C-alpha angles and dihedrals in degrees: 000000000000091000089053091050093047093050095042101041096074091051093049093047091047090053090047095054094038100046117359100053097037090047091052096044096046093044092048092050094053090039091058091050090051091045094051093048092047093048093050091048092051092047094049117112095206116123137193117055089356088073088072089058090049090051091050090050091052091047092050092051092046093048098051095040092049100050131063118261091230091056090050090053091051093049094050097043105029102021106045094063086067093053093103119172115181112243093005109049106007092162099034124234112308116188132185112249094249092048092048089050094051092048093049097043091045094052092045093048091045092055094053097038092049090065090051093050093043092055093045094047090048089050092065105099115258088227090073091055091050094045092051092046090051091062092051103265116149122234091257092050090052090050095047100042105029117012105038096048090054094042093049091050089053091044095051098094097048093041090050089051089050091054092049090050090048091055089056093042091058086079085078088066087079086076090066095045099262105149097225122145099287093047090051091049089052091050093050092045089055089054102044099030092229104117094156092057094044097046092045090050094051090046090055091050091051089049091052092049093049092045091055090048091049090053091050089049091054091048092052092047092051091045094051091042090056092048091049094056 
């Protein structure tokens, strides 16, 4: 067993730093951008044609929060190649596994994080908006300088939890042939016939990663809490 661990550990860690962590970081970055845009659209008070955009934002959030992440991965990677439109997409939409993973994880993260940001932005008292507007600040200046810094500080714990969950969810990327840690553990288990050892080992590595991230989360929360006092 120890020989198996010693020979497999470098491969699993290499897959973790090459695919698992980059996949989580890139997806979370784009997911936050999508979440912020979606939250601002849904909070906007503009009417008219803008209502269509608000409806699309609500539909997007509903769709990705109501369907399993694994199904979303299968649709993007295996399903889109069959989306053939004559003269426009004659061969469908074929994506590389890593690209399909980033797109799916980003959209999924964006849907969940948008609800967090929307609630936290809405939690900033309206009086601060009115006070800033009374001294001539535009809506975007109020958002950038007053509202978003407060909202992001409030949103840090749930967003950090979302990132930690995303790191674990990247194991689903094995289903679309991305050779991240879990996929590598499956491959090694098929070769050495020791699935219990391999799956336990990869579980321990995920636990170590998430423990480190949890510690960093606590540090950031204490740091921002100190600055806020």
